[in-house]
N, CA, C and O atoms as a Maestro MAE file, in Angstrom:
{
 s_m_m2io_version
 :::
 2.0.0
}

f_m_ct {
 s_m_title
 :::
 protein
 m_atom[336] {
  # First column is atom index #
  i_m_mmod_type
  r_m_x_coord
  r_m_y_coord
  r_m_z_coord
  i_m_residue_number
  s_m_chain_name
  s_m_pdb_residue_name
  s_m_pdb_atom_name
  i_m_atomic_number
  :::
  1 25 6.841 -23.243 12.139 1 A "MET " " N  " 7
  2 3 6.122 -22.241 12.352 1 A "MET " " CA " 6
  3 2 5.479 -21.721 11.099 1 A "MET " " C  " 6
  4 15 6.065 -21.714 10.016 1 A "MET " " O  " 8
  5 25 4.280 -21.296 11.276 2 A "TYR " " N  " 7
  6 3 3.467 -20.778 10.197 2 A "TYR " " CA " 6
  7 2 2.429 -19.699 10.556 2 A "TYR " " C  " 6
  8 15 1.925 -19.691 11.679 2 A "TYR " " O  " 8
  9 25 2.107 -18.806 9.637 3 A "ILE " " N  " 7
  10 3 1.147 -17.679 9.933 3 A "ILE " " CA " 6
  11 2 -0.095 -18.202 10.282 3 A "ILE " " C  " 6
  12 15 -0.627 -19.046 9.561 3 A "ILE " " O  " 8
  13 25 -0.622 -17.796 11.310 4 A "LYS " " N  " 7
  14 3 -1.936 -18.169 11.868 4 A "LYS " " CA " 6
  15 2 -2.895 -17.096 11.425 4 A "LYS " " C  " 6
  16 15 -2.538 -15.920 11.343 4 A "LYS " " O  " 8
  17 25 -4.079 -17.490 11.146 5 A "GLY " " N  " 7
  18 3 -5.175 -16.606 10.532 5 A "GLY " " CA " 6
  19 2 -5.694 -15.529 11.743 5 A "GLY " " C  " 6
  20 15 -6.188 -14.439 11.453 5 A "GLY " " O  " 8
  21 25 -5.536 -15.926 12.931 6 A "ALA " " N  " 7
  22 3 -5.891 -14.940 14.024 6 A "ALA " " CA " 6
  23 2 -4.741 -13.915 14.139 6 A "ALA " " C  " 6
  24 15 -4.998 -12.791 14.571 6 A "ALA " " O  " 8
  25 25 -3.511 -14.242 13.781 7 A "ASP " " N  " 7
  26 3 -2.600 -13.134 13.830 7 A "ASP " " CA " 6
  27 2 -2.733 -12.200 12.426 7 A "ASP " " C  " 6
  28 15 -2.470 -10.998 12.426 7 A "ASP " " O  " 8
  29 25 -3.142 -12.874 11.341 8 A "LEU " " N  " 7
  30 3 -3.495 -11.680 10.214 8 A "LEU " " CA " 6
  31 2 -4.696 -11.027 10.549 8 A "LEU " " C  " 6
  32 15 -4.705 -9.833 10.251 8 A "LEU " " O  " 8
  33 25 -5.830 -11.521 11.146 9 A "ARG " " N  " 7
  34 3 -6.957 -10.772 11.722 9 A "ARG " " CA " 6
  35 2 -6.477 -9.582 12.537 9 A "ARG " " C  " 6
  36 15 -6.725 -8.407 12.267 9 A "ARG " " O  " 8
  37 25 -5.750 -10.030 13.582 10 A "ARG " " N  " 7
  38 3 -5.290 -9.068 14.666 10 A "ARG " " CA " 6
  39 2 -4.531 -7.763 13.829 10 A "ARG " " C  " 6
  40 15 -4.775 -6.583 14.079 10 A "ARG " " O  " 8
  41 25 -3.696 -8.170 12.931 11 A "MET " " N  " 7
  42 3 -2.781 -7.175 12.304 11 A "MET " " CA " 6
  43 2 -3.664 -6.333 11.416 11 A "MET " " C  " 6
  44 15 -3.385 -5.158 11.178 11 A "MET " " O  " 8
  45 25 -4.605 -6.865 10.986 12 A "ARG " " N  " 7
  46 3 -5.689 -6.075 9.927 12 A "ARG " " CA " 6
  47 2 -6.330 -5.209 10.782 12 A "ARG " " C  " 6
  48 15 -6.353 -4.039 10.401 12 A "ARG " " O  " 8
  49 25 -6.914 -5.489 11.947 13 A "LEU " " N  " 7
  50 3 -7.738 -4.803 12.775 13 A "LEU " " CA " 6
  51 2 -6.911 -3.647 13.404 13 A "LEU " " C  " 6
  52 15 -7.350 -2.508 13.558 13 A "LEU " " O  " 8
  53 25 -5.694 -4.056 13.743 14 A "SER " " N  " 7
  54 3 -4.903 -3.058 14.290 14 A "SER " " CA " 6
  55 2 -4.589 -1.865 13.406 14 A "SER " " C  " 6
  56 15 -4.344 -0.736 13.829 14 A "SER " " O  " 8
  57 25 -4.623 -2.229 12.152 15 A "ALA " " N  " 7
  58 3 -4.207 -1.091 11.161 15 A "ALA " " CA " 6
  59 2 -5.526 -0.576 10.444 15 A "ALA " " C  " 6
  60 15 -5.469 0.095 9.414 15 A "ALA " " O  " 8
  61 25 -6.797 -0.959 11.098 16 A "LYS " " N  " 7
  62 3 -8.058 -0.421 10.669 16 A "LYS " " CA " 6
  63 2 -8.295 -0.555 9.184 16 A "LYS " " C  " 6
  64 15 -8.671 0.321 8.404 16 A "LYS " " O  " 8
  65 25 -7.998 -1.841 8.938 17 A "ARG " " N  " 7
  66 3 -8.168 -2.195 7.389 17 A "ARG " " CA " 6
  67 2 -9.464 -3.252 7.210 17 A "ARG " " C  " 6
  68 15 -9.808 -3.922 8.184 17 A "ARG " " O  " 8
  69 25 -10.112 -3.365 6.027 18 A "THR " " N  " 7
  70 3 -11.176 -4.163 5.834 18 A "THR " " CA " 6
  71 2 -10.640 -5.356 5.242 18 A "THR " " C  " 6
  72 15 -9.478 -5.348 4.834 18 A "THR " " O  " 8
  73 25 -11.362 -6.387 5.150 19 A "THR " " N  " 7
  74 3 -10.845 -7.619 4.434 19 A "THR " " CA " 6
  75 2 -10.801 -7.452 2.962 19 A "THR " " C  " 6
  76 15 -10.064 -8.196 2.313 19 A "THR " " O  " 8
  77 25 -11.540 -6.519 2.351 20 A "SER " " N  " 7
  78 3 -11.407 -5.992 0.934 20 A "SER " " CA " 6
  79 2 -10.287 -5.232 0.798 20 A "SER " " C  " 6
  80 15 -9.733 -5.331 -0.297 20 A "SER " " O  " 8
  81 25 -9.717 -4.385 1.722 21 A "ASP " " N  " 7
  82 3 -8.470 -3.712 1.531 21 A "ASP " " CA " 6
  83 2 -7.369 -4.681 1.418 21 A "ASP " " C  " 6
  84 15 -6.462 -4.645 0.586 21 A "ASP " " O  " 8
  85 25 -7.560 -5.608 2.411 22 A "MET " " N  " 7
  86 3 -6.361 -6.511 2.471 22 A "MET " " CA " 6
  87 2 -6.252 -7.482 1.219 22 A "MET " " C  " 6
  88 15 -5.188 -7.820 0.701 22 A "MET " " O  " 8
  89 25 -7.521 -7.880 0.813 23 A "ALA " " N  " 7
  90 3 -7.522 -8.723 -0.541 23 A "ALA " " CA " 6
  91 2 -6.881 -7.974 -1.703 23 A "ALA " " C  " 6
  92 15 -6.177 -8.546 -2.536 23 A "ALA " " O  " 8
  93 25 -7.177 -6.564 -1.727 24 A "ARG " " N  " 7
  94 3 -6.762 -5.735 -2.890 24 A "ARG " " CA " 6
  95 2 -5.078 -5.639 -2.636 24 A "ARG " " C  " 6
  96 15 -4.349 -5.723 -3.624 24 A "ARG " " O  " 8
  97 25 -4.583 -5.490 -1.509 25 A "VAL " " N  " 7
  98 3 -3.163 -5.207 -1.291 25 A "VAL " " CA " 6
  99 2 -2.389 -6.533 -1.855 25 A "VAL " " C  " 6
  100 15 -1.335 -6.551 -2.491 25 A "VAL " " O  " 8
  101 25 -3.352 -7.840 -1.375 26 A "ALA " " N  " 7
  102 3 -2.766 -9.292 -1.490 26 A "ALA " " CA " 6
  103 2 -2.564 -9.524 -3.263 26 A "ALA " " C  " 6
  104 15 -1.683 -10.177 -3.823 26 A "ALA " " O  " 8
  105 25 -3.617 -8.805 -3.838 27 A "GLY " " N  " 7
  106 3 -3.774 -9.099 -5.403 27 A "GLY " " CA " 6
  107 2 -4.553 -10.243 -5.708 27 A "GLY " " C  " 6
  108 15 -4.416 -10.851 -6.770 27 A "GLY " " O  " 8
  109 25 -5.498 -10.620 -4.681 28 A "VAL " " N  " 7
  110 3 -6.530 -11.728 -4.957 28 A "VAL " " CA " 6
  111 2 -7.647 -11.138 -5.353 28 A "VAL " " C  " 6
  112 15 -7.911 -9.970 -5.070 28 A "VAL " " O  " 8
  113 25 -8.568 -12.077 -6.200 29 A "LYS " " N  " 7
  114 3 -9.734 -11.514 -6.746 29 A "LYS " " CA " 6
  115 2 -10.754 -11.165 -5.915 29 A "LYS " " C  " 6
  116 15 -11.473 -10.213 -6.219 29 A "LYS " " O  " 8
  117 25 -10.968 -11.914 -4.708 30 A "THR " " N  " 7
  118 3 -12.048 -11.638 -3.830 30 A "THR " " CA " 6
  119 2 -11.531 -11.454 -2.321 30 A "THR " " C  " 6
  120 15 -10.442 -11.881 -1.937 30 A "THR " " O  " 8
  121 25 -12.345 -10.843 -1.606 31 A "ARG " " N  " 7
  122 3 -12.216 -10.768 -0.081 31 A "ARG " " CA " 6
  123 2 -12.188 -11.996 0.479 31 A "ARG " " C  " 6
  124 15 -11.450 -12.281 1.422 31 A "ARG " " O  " 8
  125 25 -13.105 -12.902 -0.148 32 A "LYS " " N  " 7
  126 3 -13.116 -14.441 0.485 32 A "LYS " " CA " 6
  127 2 -11.841 -15.102 0.434 32 A "LYS " " C  " 6
  128 15 -11.607 -15.914 1.329 32 A "LYS " " O  " 8
  129 25 -10.979 -14.902 -0.448 33 A "THR " " N  " 7
  130 3 -9.797 -15.535 -0.426 33 A "THR " " CA " 6
  131 2 -8.922 -15.129 0.950 33 A "THR " " C  " 6
  132 15 -8.330 -15.909 1.695 33 A "THR " " O  " 8
  133 25 -9.014 -13.783 1.049 34 A "TYR " " N  " 7
  134 3 -8.204 -13.335 2.251 34 A "TYR " " CA " 6
  135 2 -8.972 -13.517 3.492 34 A "TYR " " C  " 6
  136 15 -8.352 -13.448 4.553 34 A "TYR " " O  " 8
  137 25 -10.277 -13.748 3.503 35 A "GLU " " N  " 7
  138 3 -10.932 -14.329 4.654 35 A "GLU " " CA " 6
  139 2 -10.594 -15.702 5.086 35 A "GLU " " C  " 6
  140 15 -10.384 -16.112 6.227 35 A "GLU " " O  " 8
  141 25 -10.579 -16.357 3.921 36 A "ASN " " N  " 7
  142 3 -10.149 -17.884 4.168 36 A "ASN " " CA " 6
  143 2 -8.725 -17.941 5.048 36 A "ASN " " C  " 6
  144 15 -8.477 -18.709 5.977 36 A "ASN " " O  " 8
  145 25 -7.942 -16.997 4.536 37 A "TRP " " N  " 7
  146 3 -6.521 -17.121 5.201 37 A "TRP " " CA " 6
  147 2 -6.721 -16.814 6.757 37 A "TRP " " C  " 6
  148 15 -6.114 -17.448 7.619 37 A "TRP " " O  " 8
  149 25 -7.542 -15.881 7.016 38 A "GLU " " N  " 7
  150 3 -7.961 -15.464 8.570 38 A "GLU " " CA " 6
  151 2 -8.640 -16.820 9.117 38 A "GLU " " C  " 6
  152 15 -8.722 -17.045 10.324 38 A "GLU " " O  " 8
  153 25 -9.049 -17.572 8.278 39 A "HIS " " N  " 7
  154 3 -9.640 -18.819 8.957 39 A "HIS " " CA " 6
  155 2 -8.949 -20.015 8.928 39 A "HIS " " C  " 6
  156 15 -9.492 -21.091 9.180 39 A "HIS " " O  " 8
  157 25 -7.613 -19.874 8.594 40 A "ASN " " N  " 7
  158 3 -6.535 -20.853 8.425 40 A "ASN " " CA " 6
  159 2 -6.915 -21.767 7.321 40 A "ASN " " C  " 6
  160 15 -6.522 -22.933 7.345 40 A "ASN " " O  " 8
  161 25 -7.658 -21.313 6.350 41 A "VAL " " N  " 7
  162 3 -7.933 -22.126 4.887 41 A "VAL " " CA " 6
  163 2 -6.939 -21.437 4.004 41 A "VAL " " C  " 6
  164 15 -7.146 -20.294 3.596 41 A "VAL " " O  " 8
  165 25 -5.782 -22.169 3.681 42 A "GLY " " N  " 7
  166 3 -4.604 -21.536 2.739 42 A "GLY " " CA " 6
  167 2 -3.992 -20.598 3.395 42 A "GLY " " C  " 6
  168 15 -4.363 -20.182 4.492 42 A "GLY " " O  " 8
  169 25 -2.951 -20.174 2.732 43 A "LEU " " N  " 7
  170 3 -1.994 -19.037 3.331 43 A "LEU " " CA " 6
  171 2 -1.614 -18.091 2.131 43 A "LEU " " C  " 6
  172 15 -1.645 -18.412 0.943 43 A "LEU " " O  " 8
  173 25 -1.270 -16.934 2.619 44 A "PRO " " N  " 7
  174 3 -0.789 -15.980 1.588 44 A "PRO " " CA " 6
  175 2 0.561 -16.378 1.076 44 A "PRO " " C  " 6
  176 15 1.290 -16.966 1.874 44 A "PRO " " O  " 8
  177 25 1.007 -16.146 -0.136 45 A "SER " " N  " 7
  178 3 2.455 -16.462 -0.486 45 A "SER " " CA " 6
  179 2 3.359 -15.474 0.098 45 A "SER " " C  " 6
  180 15 2.827 -14.520 0.667 45 A "SER " " O  " 8
  181 25 4.563 -15.532 0.060 46 A "VAL " " N  " 7
  182 3 5.680 -14.901 0.756 46 A "VAL " " CA " 6
  183 2 5.500 -13.372 0.287 46 A "VAL " " C  " 6
  184 15 5.271 -12.492 1.117 46 A "VAL " " O  " 8
  185 25 5.607 -13.123 -0.995 47 A "ASN " " N  " 7
  186 3 5.090 -11.809 -1.604 47 A "ASN " " CA " 6
  187 2 3.819 -11.171 -0.952 47 A "ASN " " C  " 6
  188 15 3.808 -10.049 -0.445 47 A "ASN " " O  " 8
  189 25 2.726 -12.042 -1.027 48 A "GLN " " N  " 7
  190 3 1.596 -11.384 -0.582 48 A "GLN " " CA " 6
  191 2 1.644 -11.091 1.112 48 A "GLN " " C  " 6
  192 15 1.097 -10.130 1.654 48 A "GLN " " O  " 8
  193 25 2.332 -12.020 1.719 49 A "PHE " " N  " 7
  194 3 2.513 -11.689 3.163 49 A "PHE " " CA " 6
  195 2 3.317 -10.324 3.474 49 A "PHE " " C  " 6
  196 15 3.081 -9.559 4.409 49 A "PHE " " O  " 8
  197 25 4.177 -10.203 2.630 50 A "ALA " " N  " 7
  198 3 4.925 -8.944 2.792 50 A "ALA " " CA " 6
  199 2 4.235 -7.865 2.400 50 A "ALA " " C  " 6
  200 15 4.387 -6.819 3.031 50 A "ALA " " O  " 8
  201 25 3.476 -7.910 1.446 51 A "ALA " " N  " 7
  202 3 2.668 -6.750 0.928 51 A "ALA " " CA " 6
  203 2 1.541 -6.410 2.117 51 A "ALA " " C  " 6
  204 15 1.218 -5.239 2.320 51 A "ALA " " O  " 8
  205 25 0.975 -7.491 2.876 52 A "LEU " " N  " 7
  206 3 -0.008 -7.237 3.701 52 A "LEU " " CA " 6
  207 2 0.794 -6.615 5.000 52 A "LEU " " C  " 6
  208 15 0.213 -5.686 5.560 52 A "LEU " " O  " 8
  209 25 1.830 -6.949 5.440 53 A "CYS " " N  " 7
  210 3 2.716 -6.369 6.388 53 A "CYS " " CA " 6
  211 2 2.864 -4.899 6.135 53 A "CYS " " C  " 6
  212 15 2.479 -4.046 6.934 53 A "CYS " " O  " 8
  213 25 3.355 -4.679 5.152 54 A "ASP " " N  " 7
  214 3 3.746 -3.450 4.537 54 A "ASP " " CA " 6
  215 2 2.532 -2.397 4.726 54 A "ASP " " C  " 6
  216 15 2.674 -1.284 5.232 54 A "ASP " " O  " 8
  217 25 1.242 -2.959 4.209 55 A "ALA " " N  " 7
  218 3 0.121 -2.132 4.145 55 A "ALA " " CA " 6
  219 2 -0.401 -1.877 5.640 55 A "ALA " " C  " 6
  220 15 -1.248 -1.018 5.884 55 A "ALA " " O  " 8
  221 25 0.173 -2.690 6.612 56 A "CYS " " N  " 7
  222 3 -0.358 -2.417 8.026 56 A "CYS " " CA " 6
  223 2 0.623 -1.751 8.863 56 A "CYS " " C  " 6
  224 15 0.413 -1.452 10.039 56 A "CYS " " O  " 8
  225 25 1.814 -1.500 8.162 57 A "GLY " " N  " 7
  226 3 2.760 -0.621 8.728 57 A "GLY " " CA " 6
  227 2 3.675 -1.670 9.769 57 A "GLY " " C  " 6
  228 15 4.154 -1.221 10.811 57 A "GLY " " O  " 8
  229 25 3.843 -2.983 9.402 58 A "ILE " " N  " 7
  230 3 4.621 -3.881 10.216 58 A "ILE " " CA " 6
  231 2 5.668 -4.588 9.362 58 A "ILE " " C  " 6
  232 15 5.383 -5.005 8.239 58 A "ILE " " O  " 8
  233 25 6.826 -4.716 9.873 59 A "SER " " N  " 7
  234 3 7.766 -5.378 9.107 59 A "SER " " CA " 6
  235 2 7.479 -6.804 9.041 59 A "SER " " C  " 6
  236 15 6.985 -7.265 10.070 59 A "SER " " O  " 8
  237 25 7.674 -7.629 8.058 60 A "PRO " " N  " 7
  238 3 7.563 -9.071 8.042 60 A "PRO " " CA " 6
  239 2 8.426 -9.911 9.112 60 A "PRO " " C  " 6
  240 15 8.087 -10.916 9.736 60 A "PRO " " O  " 8
  241 25 9.536 -9.264 9.138 61 A "SER " " N  " 7
  242 3 10.476 -9.820 9.952 61 A "SER " " CA " 6
  243 2 9.956 -9.711 11.594 61 A "SER " " C  " 6
  244 15 10.054 -10.702 12.317 61 A "SER " " O  " 8
  245 25 9.439 -8.516 12.072 62 A "ASP " " N  " 7
  246 3 8.988 -8.259 13.266 62 A "ASP " " CA " 6
  247 2 7.743 -9.225 13.441 62 A "ASP " " C  " 6
  248 15 7.691 -9.941 14.441 62 A "ASP " " O  " 8
  249 25 6.863 -9.253 12.606 63 A "PHE " " N  " 7
  250 3 5.708 -10.137 12.541 63 A "PHE " " CA " 6
  251 2 6.181 -11.511 12.947 63 A "PHE " " C  " 6
  252 15 5.736 -12.035 13.968 63 A "PHE " " O  " 8
  253 25 7.058 -12.104 12.188 64 A "MET " " N  " 7
  254 3 7.422 -13.392 12.473 64 A "MET " " CA " 6
  255 2 8.441 -13.663 13.646 64 A "MET " " C  " 6
  256 15 8.674 -14.816 14.009 64 A "MET " " O  " 8
  257 25 8.998 -12.646 14.185 65 A "ALA " " N  " 7
  258 3 9.744 -12.662 15.477 65 A "ALA " " CA " 6
  259 2 8.705 -12.875 16.435 65 A "ALA " " C  " 6
  260 15 8.718 -13.901 17.116 65 A "ALA " " O  " 8
  261 25 7.800 -12.010 16.562 66 A "SER " " N  " 7
  262 3 6.776 -12.069 17.473 66 A "SER " " CA " 6
  263 2 5.881 -13.305 17.554 66 A "SER " " C  " 6
  264 15 5.455 -13.750 18.620 66 A "SER " " O  " 8
  265 25 5.604 -13.877 16.237 67 A "ALA " " N  " 7
  266 3 5.017 -15.138 16.205 67 A "ALA " " CA " 6
  267 2 5.883 -16.329 16.766 67 A "ALA " " C  " 6
  268 15 5.366 -17.273 17.364 67 A "ALA " " O  " 8
  269 25 7.280 -16.215 16.524 68 A "GLN " " N  " 7
  270 3 8.107 -17.319 16.960 68 A "GLN " " CA " 6
  271 2 8.163 -17.261 18.504 68 A "GLN " " C  " 6
  272 15 7.993 -18.278 19.177 68 A "GLN " " O  " 8
  273 25 8.436 -15.901 19.116 69 A "ARG " " N  " 7
  274 3 8.323 -15.842 20.413 69 A "ARG " " CA " 6
  275 2 7.096 -16.483 21.189 69 A "ARG " " C  " 6
  276 15 7.192 -17.079 22.261 69 A "ARG " " O  " 8
  277 25 5.981 -16.275 20.508 70 A "ARG " " N  " 7
  278 3 4.640 -16.852 20.940 70 A "ARG " " CA " 6
  279 2 4.602 -18.385 20.898 70 A "ARG " " C  " 6
  280 15 3.881 -18.966 21.710 70 A "ARG " " O  " 8
  281 25 5.321 -19.076 20.017 71 A "GLY " " N  " 7
  282 3 5.317 -20.334 19.779 71 A "GLY " " CA " 6
  283 2 4.202 -21.064 18.936 71 A "GLY " " C  " 6
  284 15 3.034 -20.686 19.031 71 A "GLY " " O  " 8
  285 25 4.528 -22.022 18.180 72 A "ASP " " N  " 7
  286 3 3.624 -22.495 17.276 72 A "ASP " " CA " 6
  287 2 2.347 -23.125 17.912 72 A "ASP " " C  " 6
  288 15 1.285 -23.154 17.289 72 A "ASP " " O  " 8
  289 25 2.483 -23.629 19.170 73 A "ASN " " N  " 7
  290 3 1.421 -24.439 19.951 73 A "ASN " " CA " 6
  291 2 0.770 -23.529 20.810 73 A "ASN " " C  " 6
  292 15 -0.205 -24.026 21.374 73 A "ASN " " O  " 8
  293 25 1.007 -22.349 21.084 74 A "SER " " N  " 7
  294 3 0.624 -21.653 22.084 74 A "SER " " CA " 6
  295 2 -0.767 -20.995 21.701 74 A "SER " " C  " 6
  296 15 -1.009 -20.904 20.498 74 A "SER " " O  " 8
  297 25 -1.553 -20.603 22.462 75 A "ASN " " N  " 7
  298 3 -2.833 -19.967 22.288 75 A "ASN " " CA " 6
  299 2 -2.703 -18.306 22.428 75 A "ASN " " C  " 6
  300 15 -3.670 -17.549 22.340 75 A "ASN " " O  " 8
  301 25 -1.301 -17.876 22.664 76 A "GLU " " N  " 7
  302 3 -1.091 -16.485 23.075 76 A "GLU " " CA " 6
  303 2 -1.410 -15.692 21.716 76 A "GLU " " C  " 6
  304 15 -1.056 -16.139 20.625 76 A "GLU " " O  " 8
  305 25 -1.987 -14.689 21.838 77 A "ARG " " N  " 7
  306 3 -2.154 -13.743 20.419 77 A "ARG " " CA " 6
  307 2 -0.735 -12.995 20.183 77 A "ARG " " C  " 6
  308 15 0.060 -12.714 21.080 77 A "ARG " " O  " 8
  309 25 -0.583 -12.745 18.896 78 A "LEU " " N  " 7
  310 3 0.527 -11.960 18.328 78 A "LEU " " CA " 6
  311 2 0.401 -10.460 18.904 78 A "LEU " " C  " 6
  312 15 -0.625 -9.805 18.722 78 A "LEU " " O  " 8
  313 25 1.461 -9.984 19.580 79 A "ASP " " N  " 7
  314 3 1.206 -8.779 20.078 79 A "ASP " " CA " 6
  315 2 1.675 -7.724 19.016 79 A "ASP " " C  " 6
  316 15 2.854 -7.379 18.936 79 A "ASP " " O  " 8
  317 25 0.887 -7.332 18.371 80 A "ILE " " N  " 7
  318 3 1.111 -6.360 17.070 80 A "ILE " " CA " 6
  319 2 1.598 -4.865 17.716 80 A "ILE " " C  " 6
  320 15 2.351 -4.124 17.085 80 A "ILE " " O  " 8
  321 25 1.184 -4.598 18.765 81 A "HIS " " N  " 7
  322 3 1.762 -3.211 19.334 81 A "HIS " " CA " 6
  323 2 3.065 -3.122 19.889 81 A "HIS " " C  " 6
  324 15 3.583 -2.061 20.236 81 A "HIS " " O  " 8
  325 25 3.684 -4.438 19.986 82 A "SER " " N  " 7
  326 3 5.132 -4.364 20.594 82 A "SER " " CA " 6
  327 2 6.015 -4.277 19.277 82 A "SER " " C  " 6
  328 15 7.237 -4.206 19.409 82 A "SER " " O  " 8
  329 25 5.529 -4.280 18.201 83 A "MET " " N  " 7
  330 3 6.328 -4.179 16.983 83 A "MET " " CA " 6
  331 2 6.320 -2.756 16.450 83 A "MET " " C  " 6
  332 15 7.064 -2.446 15.519 83 A "MET " " O  " 8
  333 25 5.430 -1.815 17.065 84 A "GLU " " N  " 7
  334 3 5.477 -0.447 16.579 84 A "GLU " " CA " 6
  335 2 6.459 0.375 16.955 84 A "GLU " " C  " 6
  336 15 6.490 1.532 16.537 84 A "GLU " " O  " 8
  :::
 }
 m_bond[335] {
  # First column is bond index #
  i_m_from
  i_m_to
  i_m_order
  :::
  1 1 2 1
  2 2 3 1
  3 3 4 2
  4 3 5 1
  5 5 6 1
  6 6 7 1
  7 7 8 2
  8 7 9 1
  9 9 10 1
  10 10 11 1
  11 11 12 2
  12 11 13 1
  13 13 14 1
  14 14 15 1
  15 15 16 2
  16 15 17 1
  17 17 18 1
  18 18 19 1
  19 19 20 2
  20 19 21 1
  21 21 22 1
  22 22 23 1
  23 23 24 2
  24 23 25 1
  25 25 26 1
  26 26 27 1
  27 27 28 2
  28 27 29 1
  29 29 30 1
  30 30 31 1
  31 31 32 2
  32 31 33 1
  33 33 34 1
  34 34 35 1
  35 35 36 2
  36 35 37 1
  37 37 38 1
  38 38 39 1
  39 39 40 2
  40 39 41 1
  41 41 42 1
  42 42 43 1
  43 43 44 2
  44 43 45 1
  45 45 46 1
  46 46 47 1
  47 47 48 2
  48 47 49 1
  49 49 50 1
  50 50 51 1
  51 51 52 2
  52 51 53 1
  53 53 54 1
  54 54 55 1
  55 55 56 2
  56 55 57 1
  57 57 58 1
  58 58 59 1
  59 59 60 2
  60 59 61 1
  61 61 62 1
  62 62 63 1
  63 63 64 2
  64 63 65 1
  65 65 66 1
  66 66 67 1
  67 67 68 2
  68 67 69 1
  69 69 70 1
  70 70 71 1
  71 71 72 2
  72 71 73 1
  73 73 74 1
  74 74 75 1
  75 75 76 2
  76 75 77 1
  77 77 78 1
  78 78 79 1
  79 79 80 2
  80 79 81 1
  81 81 82 1
  82 82 83 1
  83 83 84 2
  84 83 85 1
  85 85 86 1
  86 86 87 1
  87 87 88 2
  88 87 89 1
  89 89 90 1
  90 90 91 1
  91 91 92 2
  92 91 93 1
  93 93 94 1
  94 94 95 1
  95 95 96 2
  96 95 97 1
  97 97 98 1
  98 98 99 1
  99 99 100 2
  100 99 101 1
  101 101 102 1
  102 102 103 1
  103 103 104 2
  104 103 105 1
  105 105 106 1
  106 106 107 1
  107 107 108 2
  108 107 109 1
  109 109 110 1
  110 110 111 1
  111 111 112 2
  112 111 113 1
  113 113 114 1
  114 114 115 1
  115 115 116 2
  116 115 117 1
  117 117 118 1
  118 118 119 1
  119 119 120 2
  120 119 121 1
  121 121 122 1
  122 122 123 1
  123 123 124 2
  124 123 125 1
  125 125 126 1
  126 126 127 1
  127 127 128 2
  128 127 129 1
  129 129 130 1
  130 130 131 1
  131 131 132 2
  132 131 133 1
  133 133 134 1
  134 134 135 1
  135 135 136 2
  136 135 137 1
  137 137 138 1
  138 138 139 1
  139 139 140 2
  140 139 141 1
  141 141 142 1
  142 142 143 1
  143 143 144 2
  144 143 145 1
  145 145 146 1
  146 146 147 1
  147 147 148 2
  148 147 149 1
  149 149 150 1
  150 150 151 1
  151 151 152 2
  152 151 153 1
  153 153 154 1
  154 154 155 1
  155 155 156 2
  156 155 157 1
  157 157 158 1
  158 158 159 1
  159 159 160 2
  160 159 161 1
  161 161 162 1
  162 162 163 1
  163 163 164 2
  164 163 165 1
  165 165 166 1
  166 166 167 1
  167 167 168 2
  168 167 169 1
  169 169 170 1
  170 170 171 1
  171 171 172 2
  172 171 173 1
  173 173 174 1
  174 174 175 1
  175 175 176 2
  176 175 177 1
  177 177 178 1
  178 178 179 1
  179 179 180 2
  180 179 181 1
  181 181 182 1
  182 182 183 1
  183 183 184 2
  184 183 185 1
  185 185 186 1
  186 186 187 1
  187 187 188 2
  188 187 189 1
  189 189 190 1
  190 190 191 1
  191 191 192 2
  192 191 193 1
  193 193 194 1
  194 194 195 1
  195 195 196 2
  196 195 197 1
  197 197 198 1
  198 198 199 1
  199 199 200 2
  200 199 201 1
  201 201 202 1
  202 202 203 1
  203 203 204 2
  204 203 205 1
  205 205 206 1
  206 206 207 1
  207 207 208 2
  208 207 209 1
  209 209 210 1
  210 210 211 1
  211 211 212 2
  212 211 213 1
  213 213 214 1
  214 214 215 1
  215 215 216 2
  216 215 217 1
  217 217 218 1
  218 218 219 1
  219 219 220 2
  220 219 221 1
  221 221 222 1
  222 222 223 1
  223 223 224 2
  224 223 225 1
  225 225 226 1
  226 226 227 1
  227 227 228 2
  228 227 229 1
  229 229 230 1
  230 230 231 1
  231 231 232 2
  232 231 233 1
  233 233 234 1
  234 234 235 1
  235 235 236 2
  236 235 237 1
  237 237 238 1
  238 238 239 1
  239 239 240 2
  240 239 241 1
  241 241 242 1
  242 242 243 1
  243 243 244 2
  244 243 245 1
  245 245 246 1
  246 246 247 1
  247 247 248 2
  248 247 249 1
  249 249 250 1
  250 250 251 1
  251 251 252 2
  252 251 253 1
  253 253 254 1
  254 254 255 1
  255 255 256 2
  256 255 257 1
  257 257 258 1
  258 258 259 1
  259 259 260 2
  260 259 261 1
  261 261 262 1
  262 262 263 1
  263 263 264 2
  264 263 265 1
  265 265 266 1
  266 266 267 1
  267 267 268 2
  268 267 269 1
  269 269 270 1
  270 270 271 1
  271 271 272 2
  272 271 273 1
  273 273 274 1
  274 274 275 1
  275 275 276 2
  276 275 277 1
  277 277 278 1
  278 278 279 1
  279 279 280 2
  280 279 281 1
  281 281 282 1
  282 282 283 1
  283 283 284 2
  284 283 285 1
  285 285 286 1
  286 286 287 1
  287 287 288 2
  288 287 289 1
  289 289 290 1
  290 290 291 1
  291 291 292 2
  292 291 293 1
  293 293 294 1
  294 294 295 1
  295 295 296 2
  296 295 297 1
  297 297 298 1
  298 298 299 1
  299 299 300 2
  300 299 301 1
  301 301 302 1
  302 302 303 1
  303 303 304 2
  304 303 305 1
  305 305 306 1
  306 306 307 1
  307 307 308 2
  308 307 309 1
  309 309 310 1
  310 310 311 1
  311 311 312 2
  312 311 313 1
  313 313 314 1
  314 314 315 1
  315 315 316 2
  316 315 317 1
  317 317 318 1
  318 318 319 1
  319 319 320 2
  320 319 321 1
  321 321 322 1
  322 322 323 1
  323 323 324 2
  324 323 325 1
  325 325 326 1
  326 326 327 1
  327 327 328 2
  328 327 329 1
  329 329 330 1
  330 330 331 1
  331 331 332 2
  332 331 333 1
  333 333 334 1
  334 334 335 1
  335 335 336 2
  :::
 }
}
């Protein structure tokens, strides 16, 4: 299982954050790096992922549990609202 870009995007939009906000939280130099993650080009580190979740008000364990329930090969979207 891995973090899908669509899940990061959904989490960001749910929290009403911009890609620039998320890049700043993750400590990357440009928003392009974060945008790449949303397009499945690279992944945040564990620490960056935890910071992103925290900034969006979601625990990393809840995020991952929801992604695991969804399954790696599924086209289902991560249900961010079920974690609140």
